[in-house]
N, C-alpha and C positions, 0 to 999 in steps of 0.2 A: 504494500500500500504506500503510495507516494504522499508527500507532504500536503498537497492540495486536497487529496481525498481525506486525509486525516483531519485537516482543518474543517472541512465540510461536516464530517462525522461528529467532531467534537462540538461544532457550533450547534447542530441539531440537538445533541445531548445536553448542551448548556441551556438551550431554550426550553427543553422539556423539564430540566431541573428547576428553572425559574418558575415555570407553571406549577410544578409540584410544591415548591416552597410557598408560593402565593396561596395555593389551595389549603395547604396545612396551616398557614398563618390565619387564614379566614376561619377555618374550623376551630382553631384553638380559642379564638375570641367568642365564637358562637356557643361553645360548651362551657365557658367560664361561669362560675356560680353567681357572679355579681353583674350588674349592668350600670350604665351611666346615669340612669334615672335616680340612683341613690345620691349622686352628687347634686342633682337639681332639686330633689325633694327636701334637701336640707340636712340629711343625715350625715353628709360629709362637710358641706360648706357652711352649714349653720344659717343659710338664707333660704327658707322655704318659699316656693312659688305656687301659684294657683294651678288648679288642674287644667284650665284652659291653656295657660302658658306652657305647661308640661306637654300637653297633647300637641301643641303647635311645634314644640321642639322635637318631639318624637317623630312627627311627620316630616319635619325638615331634614332630620338625619336619617330618615328611611327605616326606622326601627319597627314601623307598622307594616312594612312590605313583606311579601313572601321571601323565603330564604333564597330561592333561585334567582329572584330579581336582585336581591342584595349581592349575591355572589357575582352575577354578571356585571353589575355596576362596579363592584370592588375590583375585579380583574381588569376591567376597562380603564378605570381611574389609575390603578397602579402602573399599568403598562404605558399609559400616556402621561404619567407624572402629574396627574391632577389630584393632589392630595387633600384638597379641601381645607377646612378650618378646625382648629382645636375646639373641643367641646367646652373645656374649662375656661380658657381665656378669650376665645373668639378670634384669636389671631390666625393668620394663614399658617399652615403647618410648615411651609417652605421658609417663612420668616423665622419661626422658632428654631428650625434646623440650622439656618444660616447664622443665627445668633450664637449657637452653642458649638457648631462644627469647627470653626477656626481654633477655639480654645482646646478642643480635644485633639485636633491635628498637631498642635504645638506640643501638647503633653505626651501623647502616645507616640508621635513621630520621633521626638527626642529620646524618650526612654527606650523605644524599640531599637533604634539605630545604635544607641550606646550598648544595650544589652547584647545585640548581635555581635558587635565588634569585640566587646570584652569576652563574651562567651566563646566565640570561635578562636580567638587568640589564646585564651586560657586553656581551651580544650586541646588545641594543637600542642601547646607547651606541656600540658599534663600528659598527653599521649607520648610525646618524645622523651619525657623524663619519668615514664611509668615505673612504678615500684619505688620511687624515691620519696624523700620528705616533701619536696615541692609538689609532686603529684598528690600525695596524701593530703597536704594542706589545701590545695585548690579544690579537690573533690569534697573534702569535709566542709569547707566554707560554702561551696555552691549548694550542697545538700541542706545545709543549715538555713541559708536565706531562701532557698526554694521551698522549704517546708513551713516557714513561718507565715502566719496569716498577714495579709497586707494591711488590714485595719489595725493590727497590733503594732506592726512596724511604723505605720503612719502616726498613731497616737504616741508611740515612744519618741519618734522624731520631733513631734510637737512639744512634748514635755521637755526633752533635752535641749533642743535648739531654740524653741520658742519661749519656754518658761524659765528653765534653769539658767542656760547660758544667755538667753535674751538676744540672740543674733537677729531673729525675725520678729522681735517683739514690738517694733515700731509701727507695724501695719498689719491688718488682717491677712492671714496666710493665703486664703483662697481668693482674695480680691485681686483681679487682674490689673486694674488701674488703681493706684494708691496715692501717689504723690504728684500727679500732674496738676497743672494750674486749673482754677475753677472754670475757665472757658473751654476746657476739654482737652483732647489729645493734641500733642504737638504736630505741626504740619509735616506730612510725610515728604521724603525726598523725591518720590515718584509715585504716581497713582493712576490706575486705569481700571475700568469696570469690565468684568467678565460675566456675561449673563447667559444661562441656558434656560430657555423658556420653560416655565412651570417647575423647574427643578432647583437651580442654584443661581444666585446672583451674588458673586463674590468680588470684592474690590482687591485687585492685585496692587499692592503698594509696598514700596521700600520705606520702612518706618524710620523715623528720626532716631538717633543714637539713644536718647533718654528713654524712648519707648522700648527699644530692644533690651536695655538694661533692666527696665522695670519688669518686663515679661520674664526674662531669665531669672531675676531675683525671686519671683513668685513661683517659678517652675523648679527651683532647686530641690525643695523637700519632696513634693509629689513625684517628680521625675526621678529623683534619687531612690525613693522607695520602690517605684515600679522597676527601675533598672536592677536593683538588688534582688527583687523577686524573680525577674525574668531571665537574667543572664545565666543562672544555674542550669536551666533546661538546655540552652545552647551549648554550654560547656560540657555537660555530660553526654549529649548527643554527638558533639564533635569528637570528644575523646573516644567514645565507643567505635565510631567509624574510622578514626585515625589509627587506633591500635591495630585494627584488622588490616588497614591499608599499608602500614609500616612493615608488616610481616610478609608482604607479597614479594615475588621474585624480582619484579622490575625495580624495586627499591634497593635490593641487594646488588643488582646490575649497575644502578646509578652510582652507588657508593664505590663499587669496584672501578668505575670509570673516573672517579675523583671529583664527582659533582659535589658542590658545597652543601653542607647539611641544611642550611637555611633554604636553599632551592629545593632540596629533596622534600623537606617538610611542607613548604608552602606551595610550590609549583607542581609537585608530583603527587604526594600523598594527600594533601588537603583537597586538591582539585578532583582527584578520583574518588574521594570520600564525601564529596559535597552533595550528592543527589538527595539523600535524606534531609540534609540541612536546607536545601532549596525548598523542599516541601514545607518544612517548618517555618522558614522565613516568609514564604508566600502566604501561609495561613495567618502568620502574625500580622502582616500588613493588611490582609483581608479583614481581620477582626479589629483593626486599628480604630475604625470609625465607631465601633461599639462603645468606646470609652472605657475607662476603668471605674465601674460603678462604685465599688467600695472605697477606692482611694479618693475619687472625686468627692464623695460624701464626707469622708474624714476631713479633707482640707477645704471643704465648701467651695470646690472648684466648679465654675459655671460651664460645664461641658455636656456632652451627650449623655454621659452616665447620670449626672444630676438631673437632667431633663427626663430621663427614663424613670428614675425613682419618683419624681414629682408627678409624672403622668400616670404611673401605676396607682399612686395614692388617690388620684382624682378620677380614676376609671376613664381616662382620656383616651378612648380607643383610636380615634383618627391619628393622633401623633404617634401612638405605639405601633400602629400598622406601618407607618412610614419608617420609623426607626428600625423595626425588625426587617422590613423589606430591603432597606438600603444596606444593612449589615449583611444579609444573605446574598444580595447582589455582589457586594464587594468580595465575599468569600468565594463565590462561584467564579468570578472573573480572575481572582488571584490563583485559583487552582488551574484555570485554563492557561494562564501565563506560565505557571510552573511547569506544566506539561510541555510547553513549547521550549522552555529553557533547558530541559533535559538534553535535547539533541544538540544544543549549542555547547553545553558543558562537556558532554561525553559523546564523542563521535560514534561510539559503539551502539548507541541507541538508534533503533530503527522504528519508524512510524508504521505500525501494522496492527 
């Protein structure tokens, strides 16, 4: 099977998987034991409304329609990126996503990249020094941080660095903008608008130095906690694949030819052992937009994770539909990209 045939096959498979995820997502909310009417009747919000107003809202959101009609509208709206409005706030779902998405991208992107780099380098060193004290120390440290709950590490970081030492005590930890002037953010060095109809409207901007420093300052603790939690998985996976690769015959041949050990470890062993790592990295970036729900809650960080928690508490089904759909879409696309990268990394891979 050639590359073109494989791409067509994988594309149809990806489309089928998207339909299956959408259907499952729809059914999950249909069988949930609670409904958004609890929010409107005052049991959640404390602001009871009249039966006439409740009936009007139920009709507006389509809760009185048959399930097959709701399913058809749901599939159509999701595929055309017409997400509607939040039940709780009345805002457009795209607006709410756009408000939280950049913060999550900054947090998850920074922590994911750092954990991948640290984990892969640490795993390669650990495999090369296997059986020694350095190997034992790296594995023990990674297992420890990988096993600790993120909420515990987050609260410990707040106690140590926020309360006891007081390094972060001058401003709320989770507040993205803390010491800017009252008139708002500093003027960016460059700015342009990127808009995808009905989906995203994101301003591409090169921020002023003070804004960069502010965001980095408030990313130190949450990104540090996530990096400590995530890097252990990459280290252990890299070490396991590298130990097997370093025992292969081509490594012995490379050493016999006088190839430098650094090149043997990084260019030969790590490259040939990278296929499982590619899958893990692709899934990590696929789940990146889901946010870190627990960590964002601990640090009061205004990202997708915090938005998810708030929407669950309010039974805000429209925004939850959007969040779960976008997360699933990113994971499916990430898997598709990982499959294509296999052939580029390892020429032995044949599409068939």
